[in-house]
N, C-alpha and C positions, 0 to 999 in steps of 0.2 A: 781561824776558826779552830775550835777545839780537836785534837786527835782522838776521835771516838772510835772504838771498834765495835761492829756489828757481829753478832754471832751469824753463823750461818742460817739458823732457823728463822732470827728476824728479819734478815735479809731476804730470805726466801718469801716470807710473808709480806713484807713491806715493799721493798723494790720490785718484785715479779709476780704480783699478786693478779696481774691481768692476763698472765701468760700461762698456757698449760704446763703441765709438769714436764713434759717432753718437748723440746722446742725442735722446730726445723730450722734449716740454715737461714731462711730469711727473717724468722724471728731473732734469732741469734745475732744477726748482723743489725737488725732494728735496735736491739737492747744496747749493744755495744757502739752503735753509731758509726758503722763502718760499711764497707761496700761488699757486695757478694764477693768479689774477687778476692778482697783482704780476709773475708771469712774463711773461704776455702783454703787460703794460703796458710791461716793459722791451725786449719785441720790437717792440712797436708805435713806441715812442720810438727805436727804432734804437740803443739802448744795448747790446744784445747782437747781433751778427751771427747770420744764420741762413739757412737754406735752405728753401725752400718746396717740398715735394713733395704735389703735388694740395692738399687742403685743410689738411694737416699740417704743423707746423714741425719741424724737424731742426736741432740745433745740434752740429756737431762739437767734439769737446773742446777743441782750440785755440783755437776761438772764445769758448769760456767762459774758458779761461785768460786770453785778452787781456782780457775784461771785467774779470777780477780782477787785472789788470796783472801776471801772473806770467809772467817770461820775455820780456815784449814790450818793443819799443823805448821805449815809454812810461814804463818803470820809471826811466830815466835822467832824466826831467824832474822 
């Protein structure tokens, strides 16, 4: 398969269109195909940026795309 780079905007519209703009931990784990335990681990290790609202974690879509290195400045490294 060709090495095709998606911009963050295209990935946002194509890959995550059925999800809200700010994800909860369950939605993030569903998207990544990982368990809740692994999702919490990624957040605790600061691998995925998040917002903490009360006791709940919220992950804006751009933070998830940055973790996946889609459309971020880290792509060029």
